[in-house]
NUMAR-271179 format. One record per residue (C-alpha): residue number from 1; residue in one letter; x, y, z. Coordinates in pm, 1 decimal. Layout:
% residues N
  pos  code        px        py        pz
  NUM     a         X         Y         Z
...
% end
This chain:
% residues 375
  pos  code        px        py        pz
    1     m    6465.1   19098.1   12417.8
    2     f    6377.5   18864.6   12705.2
    3     s    6016.1   18974.9   12687.7
    4     r    5995.3   18882.7   12319.6
    5     i    6162.3   18546.2   12377.7
    6     r    5924.9   18479.2   12665.9
    7     q    5627.1   18552.4   12441.9
    8     m    5768.3   18311.7   12180.5
    9     l    5808.0   18042.6   12446.3
   10     v    5450.8   18091.2   12564.8
   11     k    5327.3   18075.9   12205.3
   12     e    5517.6   17755.8   12128.9
   13     f    5409.1   17577.6   12446.6
   14     i    5045.8   17674.7   12388.2
   15     q    5068.9   17561.7   12026.3
   16     v    5219.6   17227.1   12123.3
   17     l    5020.8   17144.9   12436.6
   18     r    4673.5   17264.9   12339.7
   19     d    4639.7   16998.0   12071.7
   20     p    4560.1   16655.2   12226.6
   21     r    4720.1   16479.1   11930.3
   22     m    5041.1   16677.0   11973.4
   23     r    5047.7   16598.2   12347.0
   24     t    5018.0   16232.8   12254.4
   25     v    5306.6   16260.5   12008.3
   26     v    5527.2   16439.9   12260.5
   27     f    5466.6   16236.6   12575.0
   28     v    5276.4   15913.7   12498.7
   29     i    5429.4   15800.7   12169.2
   30     p    5787.8   15794.8   12308.8
   31     c    5672.1   15562.2   12588.9
   32     l    5494.0   15334.2   12342.1
   33     q    5797.8   15332.9   12112.7
   34     m    6018.7   15252.5   12408.4
   35     l    5799.6   14958.5   12511.1
   36     v    5753.9   14814.1   12161.8
   37     i    6111.9   14854.9   12042.9
   38     g    6249.3   14751.7   12383.8
   39     y    6079.2   14414.3   12350.8
   40     a    6149.6   14381.4   11978.8
   41     v    6528.2   14429.2   11993.6
   42     c    6591.2   14129.8   12220.6
   43     i    6824.7   13888.5   12038.0
   44     d    6853.3   13626.6   12313.0
   45     v    6807.9   13282.4   12159.5
   46     k    6578.8   13056.3   12363.1
   47     n    6334.8   12772.5   12290.9
   48     v    6468.1   12714.4   11941.0
   49     r    6228.4   12487.7   11753.0
   50     t    6411.5   12159.0   11706.2
   51     a    6333.3   11834.5   11523.1
   52     v    6506.5   11502.9   11597.3
   53     y    6589.4   11245.7   11329.2
   54     d    6714.5   10949.5   11534.3
   55     l    6808.8   10648.4   11324.0
   56     d    6995.2   10491.9   11617.1
   57     n    6713.3   10525.8   11871.5
   58     s    6943.7   10429.6   12155.9
   59     q    6983.2   10531.1   12516.6
   60     s    7287.0   10745.9   12433.3
   61     s    7109.9   10937.4   12156.7
   62     r    6803.5   10993.0   12375.6
   63     e    7024.1   11117.2   12658.6
   64     l    7189.3   11375.1   12433.2
   65     v    6849.6   11489.4   12301.5
   66     s    6731.5   11522.8   12660.6
   67     r    7029.6   11745.6   12741.0
   68     f    6938.5   11973.0   12450.8
   69     a    6578.4   11996.2   12570.6
   70     r    6672.7   12062.2   12935.4
   71     s    6915.5   12340.4   12844.5
   72     g    6631.2   12586.2   12779.5
   73     y    6780.9   12684.7   12445.1
   74     f    6614.7   12409.5   12241.2
   75     r    6253.4   12287.8   12227.4
   76     v    6191.4   11955.6   12054.4
   77     v    5872.9   11995.7   11850.5
   78     e    5882.2   11682.0   11637.0
   79     k    6061.4   11353.1   11587.8
   80     v    6090.6   11280.7   11216.4
   81     s    6148.6   10955.7   11034.1
   82     s    6261.0   11058.7   10683.9
   83     d    6492.3   11297.5   10504.4
   84     q    6195.6   11429.3   10308.2
   85     r    6022.9   11539.3   10629.0
   86     v    6342.6   11713.0   10743.1
   87     r    6357.2   11913.8   10420.6
   88     e    5986.0   11994.3   10442.7
   89     l    6015.8   12132.5   10796.9
   90     m    6322.9   12339.2   10710.3
   91     d    6169.1   12476.4   10389.5
   92     r    5855.2   12588.0   10570.4
   93     g    6051.9   12741.7   10855.3
   94     e    5871.9   12526.0   11112.6
   95     v    6200.0   12426.9   11276.7
   96     t    6536.0   12598.2   11304.2
   97     v    6746.3   12296.9   11407.0
   98     v    6742.5   11929.8   11314.6
   99     m    6946.2   11677.3   11514.4
  100     r    7035.4   11363.5   11318.3
  101     f    7179.7   11044.2   11469.6
  102     n    7300.6   10774.1   11233.3
  103     h    7297.1   10401.8   11306.5
  104     g    7573.9   10293.4   11543.7
  105     f    7591.3   10613.3   11749.9
  106     e    7574.5   10429.8   12083.2
  107     d    7811.6   10156.0   11966.4
  108     d    8073.5   10419.7   11884.3
  109     v    8021.5   10585.6   12223.0
  110     r    8066.0   10261.2   12416.7
  111     a    8365.9   10153.7   12206.0
  112     g    8545.5   10481.8   12270.5
  113     r    8530.5   10582.0   11907.3
  114     t    8427.8   10924.8   11780.6
  115     a    8049.2   10921.4   11766.9
  116     q    7900.6   11171.0   11524.2
  117     v    7580.8   11366.7   11564.0
  118     q    7475.5   11604.6   11287.9
  119     v    7313.2   11938.5   11374.0
  120     i    7144.1   12096.4   11071.1
  121     l    7075.7   12470.0   11105.8
  122     d    6858.5   12716.7   10920.7
  123     g    7126.1   12968.3   10822.3
  124     t    6886.6   13232.9   10689.1
  125     d    6962.0   13446.1   10994.4
  126     s    7337.6   13406.3   11022.2
  127     n    7366.3   13568.3   11366.3
  128     t    7101.6   13344.2   11521.7
  129     a    7252.6   13040.4   11349.8
  130     a    7596.7   13120.2   11491.8
  131     i    7454.2   13154.5   11844.2
  132     v    7258.9   12829.7   11812.8
  133     m    7569.2   12654.7   11679.6
  134     s    7771.5   12767.2   11981.1
  135     y    7499.8   12641.1   12219.0
  136     a    7489.6   12304.2   12043.5
  137     a    7870.8   12273.3   12043.6
  138     r    7882.6   12349.4   12416.9
  139     i    7620.3   12085.3   12502.5
  140     v    7781.7   11818.6   12285.1
  141     s    8127.5   11903.3   12422.4
  142     q    8004.1   11871.4   12781.0
  143     y    7837.6   11539.3   12700.3
  144     a    8152.8   11407.0   12530.6
  145     g    8365.2   11509.2   12828.5
  146     e    8140.5   11323.4   13070.7
  147     v    8142.6   11013.5   12850.6
  148     t    8523.3   11022.3   12842.2
  149     v    8541.9   11051.9   13220.8
  150     r    8303.0   10757.7   13270.2
  151     q    8503.1   10537.8   13034.6
  152     f    8829.8   10631.7   13204.0
  153     q    8687.8   10549.2   13546.0
  154     r    8553.5   10218.5   13418.3
  155     h    8897.9   10109.1   13296.6
  156     y    9134.9   10264.7   13552.7
  157     g    8923.3   10354.5   13855.9
  158     k    8855.0   10689.1   14015.5
  159     a    9193.2   10704.2   14185.3
  160     a    9372.5   10725.1   13852.7
  161     m    9173.2   11018.3   13721.1
  162     p    9396.8   11267.8   13537.4
  163     g    9395.1   11637.0   13619.2
  164     q    9141.6   11855.3   13444.1
  165     a    9110.0   12223.2   13363.2
  166     d    8808.6   12399.7   13515.5
  167     l    8703.6   12712.2   13327.1
  168     r    8534.7   12978.5   13542.0
  169     t    8387.8   13273.4   13352.6
  170     r    8253.8   13602.4   13485.8
  171     a    8087.1   13878.6   13285.9
  172     w    8115.8   14238.8   13401.6
  173     f    7852.5   14511.7   13356.5
  174     n    7591.5   14270.7   13213.4
  175     e    7621.7   13970.6   13441.2
  176     n    7344.9   13761.7   13284.0
  177     l    7443.5   13859.0   12928.7
  178     e    7090.7   13980.2   12853.3
  179     s    7073.6   14153.0   12517.6
  180     r    6793.3   14379.2   12641.4
  181     n    7031.2   14547.5   12886.5
  182     y    7253.2   14634.9   12590.6
  183     f    6983.0   14747.5   12348.3
  184     v    6738.0   14936.9   12571.4
  185     p    6982.2   15225.8   12640.3
  186     g    7025.8   15247.0   12264.4
  187     v    6650.0   15259.3   12218.0
  188     i    6643.5   15559.8   12452.7
  189     v    6884.2   15741.0   12219.7
  190     i    6683.2   15648.9   11909.7
  191     v    6348.6   15759.3   12055.3
  192     i    6483.5   16093.0   12184.8
  193     s    6654.6   16162.7   11853.1
  194     l    6346.5   16097.8   11646.0
  195     v    6107.8   16296.6   11865.9
  196     t    6320.6   16611.0   11894.0
  197     l    6420.8   16602.7   11526.7
  198     q    6059.3   16581.0   11414.0
  199     l    5932.4   16847.8   11651.5
  200     t    6189.1   17108.1   11546.3
  201     a    6172.9   17047.6   11172.4
  202     m    5794.4   17025.4   11157.1
  203     a    5729.4   17329.4   11377.7
  204     v    5915.3   17575.0   11154.3
  205     v    5779.9   17424.3   10832.8
  206     r    5429.0   17442.3   10973.6
  207     e    5473.0   17818.7   11017.6
  208     k    5557.7   17840.9   10647.9
  209     e    5262.6   17629.7   10540.1
  210     v    4994.7   17816.2   10737.4
  211     g    5140.6   18153.4   10636.8
  212     t    5226.4   18282.2   10985.0
  213     m    5599.7   18307.7   10914.5
  214     e    5556.6   18643.4   10741.3
  215     q    5344.9   18772.4   11029.0
  216     i    5618.2   18681.9   11277.4
  217     l    5890.6   18842.4   11067.6
  218     v    5715.5   19180.9   11055.6
  219     t    5717.3   19194.1   11436.7
  220     p    6014.9   19349.5   11625.4
  221     i    6152.2   19002.5   11699.7
  222     t    6496.2   18935.0   11553.0
  223     p    6586.6   18612.3   11367.6
  224     a    6811.1   18504.2   11657.8
  225     e    6526.9   18553.6   11905.0
  226     f    6292.3   18365.5   11673.9
  227     i    6532.5   18069.2   11654.3
  228     l    6584.7   18066.7   12030.5
  229     g    6212.6   18086.9   12091.1
  230     k    6152.8   17799.9   11849.9
  231     t    6423.5   17564.8   11976.1
  232     l    6418.4   17621.5   12353.1
  233     p    6067.6   17475.3   12408.3
  234     f    6160.3   17160.4   12220.3
  235     a    6484.7   17136.1   12415.4
  236     l    6282.3   17137.3   12738.7
  237     i    6039.3   16883.4   12594.6
  238     g    6334.4   16670.0   12484.2
  239     m    6483.4   16673.9   12834.3
  240     t    6144.0   16571.0   12973.3
  241     d    6129.0   16283.4   12727.5
  242     v    6479.4   16178.2   12833.3
  243     l    6356.0   16139.7   13190.6
  244     i    6036.5   15962.1   13081.1
  245     v    6194.3   15700.3   12853.9
  246     s    6483.6   15648.1   13097.0
  247     a    6229.4   15577.6   13370.0
  248     v    6060.5   15323.6   13141.2
  249     g    6394.8   15155.7   13077.2
  250     v    6486.1   15140.1   13446.2
  251     f    6152.6   15054.2   13607.9
  252     w    5981.9   14852.8   13332.4
  253     f    6270.9   14673.3   13162.6
  254     e    6480.1   14672.1   13483.2
  255     v    6791.3   14796.9   13307.7
  256     p    7031.4   14918.0   13578.5
  257     i    7149.8   15276.1   13580.3
  258     r    7479.5   15268.2   13765.5
  259     g    7620.6   15606.9   13670.1
  260     s    7543.6   15971.6   13729.3
  261     l    7201.7   16104.1   13630.9
  262     p    7328.2   16467.0   13613.8
  263     l    7597.5   16354.4   13368.9
  264     l    7329.8   16184.4   13160.3
  265     l    7125.1   16506.1   13152.4
  266     l    7433.7   16710.8   13062.4
  267     a    7516.4   16479.6   12772.3
  268     a    7149.9   16483.1   12665.1
  269     a    7149.8   16863.9   12661.3
  270     l    7458.4   16870.1   12440.0
  271     y    7310.6   16605.0   12215.7
  272     l    6986.4   16798.9   12182.6
  273     l    7186.8   17090.3   12043.7
  274     t    7274.7   16872.2   11747.4
  275     m    6922.4   16739.7   11696.3
  276     l    6769.7   17086.4   11722.9
  277     g    7027.1   17224.5   11481.1
  278     a    6964.5   16939.1   11238.3
  279     g    6590.1   16994.7   11262.2
  280     l    6637.0   17365.0   11201.4
  281     l    6856.4   17290.3   10900.1
  282     i    6595.2   17053.4   10758.2
  283     s    6330.3   17323.2   10802.0
  284     t    6529.5   17565.6   10584.5
  285     i    6542.2   17325.1   10289.5
  286     s    6180.5   17204.6   10318.8
  287     r    5875.0   17391.9   10200.6
  288     t    5614.4   17140.0   10317.4
  289     q    5581.0   16899.1   10607.4
  290     q    5597.9   16605.2   10365.6
  291     q    5936.6   16725.8   10242.2
  292     a    6049.7   16767.0   10602.2
  293     m    5946.9   16409.6   10684.9
  294     m    6142.3   16273.2   10389.3
  295     s    6448.3   16480.1   10484.9
  296     i    6426.9   16350.5   10841.7
  297     f    6424.9   15993.9   10709.9
  298     f    6729.2   16050.1   10486.6
  299     f    6920.8   16199.5   10779.6
  300     f    6808.9   15975.5   11065.0
  301     f    6821.1   15628.8   10908.6
  302     p    7189.6   15637.7   10803.2
  303     a    7282.6   15806.4   11132.0
  304     m    7115.9   15523.8   11326.6
  305     l    7284.5   15250.1   11121.4
  306     l    7627.3   15413.8   11165.1
  307     s    7586.3   15477.3   11537.9
  308     g    7677.5   15131.1   11664.7
  309     f    7322.6   15067.4   11785.7
  310     a    7288.1   14735.4   11603.2
  311     f    7625.8   14685.3   11435.1
  312     p    7958.3   14750.6   11612.2
  313     v    8148.2   15039.7   11456.6
  314     e    8469.4   14836.4   11481.7
  315     n    8326.8   14577.9   11239.9
  316     m    8252.9   14835.2   10969.7
  317     p    8493.4   14907.1   10681.5
  318     e    8757.3   15165.1   10768.3
  319     v    8611.8   15423.8   10530.1
  320     v    8271.0   15391.5   10695.5
  321     q    8429.3   15417.1   11040.0
  322     w    8567.4   15757.2   10942.8
  323     l    8215.6   15868.0   10850.6
  324     t    8094.8   15783.0   11200.9
  325     v    8334.7   16038.6   11348.5
  326     v    8083.6   16316.3   11270.2
  327     n    7781.3   16112.9   11381.3
  328     p    7650.1   16248.6   11715.1
  329     l    7440.5   15935.1   11774.9
  330     r    7760.9   15733.5   11807.0
  331     y    7893.2   15946.6   12093.7
  332     f    7564.8   15981.5   12279.1
  333     l    7505.6   15606.4   12250.0
  334     t    7845.8   15537.4   12406.0
  335     i    7770.4   15780.5   12688.5
  336     v    7426.5   15635.5   12763.8
  337     r    7550.4   15275.4   12766.3
  338     g    7850.3   15373.1   12976.6
  339     i    7631.8   15547.4   13236.1
  340     f    7362.4   15279.1   13244.8
  341     l    7570.4   14961.2   13238.4
  342     k    7924.4   15051.2   13346.4
  343     g    7859.1   15340.7   13581.5
  344     v    8155.0   15535.1   13444.1
  345     g    8184.9   15909.2   13488.8
  346     l    8317.6   16216.2   13313.3
  347     d    8678.7   16103.7   13365.0
  348     v    8612.3   15821.9   13116.9
  349     l    8343.8   15975.9   12895.3
  350     w    8494.5   16323.3   12846.3
  351     p    8605.1   16255.6   12484.5
  352     q    8247.1   16168.8   12387.3
  353     v    8106.8   16465.9   12581.8
  354     l    8355.8   16700.7   12414.8
  355     a    8271.8   16559.0   12071.1
  356     l    7900.6   16614.2   12137.0
  357     a    7966.7   16973.5   12241.7
  358     v    8171.9   17049.1   11928.6
  359     i    7926.4   16881.4   11689.8
  360     g    7625.5   17035.9   11864.8
  361     v    7755.2   17392.8   11859.7
  362     t    7878.7   17359.0   11500.7
  363     t    7548.7   17218.3   11377.8
  364     l    7344.7   17485.6   11554.2
  365     v    7565.0   17768.3   11419.7
  366     l    7549.0   17637.1   11062.7
  367     a    7173.6   17590.2   11086.0
  368     t    7128.9   17940.4   11226.8
  369     r    7330.1   18098.0   10945.1
  370     r    7140.2   17900.2   10687.0
  371     f    6813.5   18004.1   10849.4
  372     h    6912.5   18372.2   10836.9
  373     k    6988.5   18347.2   10463.9
  374     t    6659.6   18170.9   10401.1
  375     l    6468.2   18441.6   10583.6
% end
């Protein structure tokens, strides 16, 4: 038995590694995907293109515009002089924000009245617009508070200053609130999932297409040995890719890994059971590699969307949240982010690890039975 499995392993490794294109797919493509997607998923809002429509043209309005520019979140690209130009810039997407000051802005500030400044946003991307709105509100609020303090001191003196509340905030796990630290661990999960799923599904279907499946079946090897020989090489390749893309995340993107690396490898091994089983299941329902690719897409895309990678599971409708209970990407994503950012261990992550083990074993057993019937 072990001799036959060993021969299958040797065959699979030779078949995978002798082809330069396959070596590229296995080892180089995951790194490239990690680099490209790692940069692409950053949602930090900086240097927002801003236009200024200043009808007041006063010292107070210029000071507020200067605060926006110095914040690092806004970049003034043009000062406009008409409503038509404002609409033209917004329609063309050349600016995201327009600041408008009406006549009398400084007079209202000096008189202690409520001075209004209008911030017009391009709401096409609602998430970015909400972030930009919060930045603008914070800057205007800080400016208004300082104006109030100056006016109070002018009338009553510094000695009569009333007490103030000083808000001190501190973020745990992601101190600088960089979105890349949150998304890069998720990219690791996505890349590993896609690579292992494709390798397993395509390898078995390729045997069918080239006509070597019948030759293998007439040998003394049993179906169980065939499945083990087919999946074990890709499990080892998947574990290697886990180390490679994790190294890219840590050393290139400087995402901290605060938890246990052995726990990460254990969770990855359990997760690979599911991906290998899913790939094996896809191979039983596909006759060609094109069919396998389409099946991979129909499985992987919904699983990624329902994993919490881009959209929090808690924000989904309750019915959809129940669907995510059987999604292995959800649990592995929680484990990877917990190990990388929080540094938590098995005492915290055991429910996710247990869920991965149950889903992985179940998927592999179902795929194996289906594969036996197909043979």
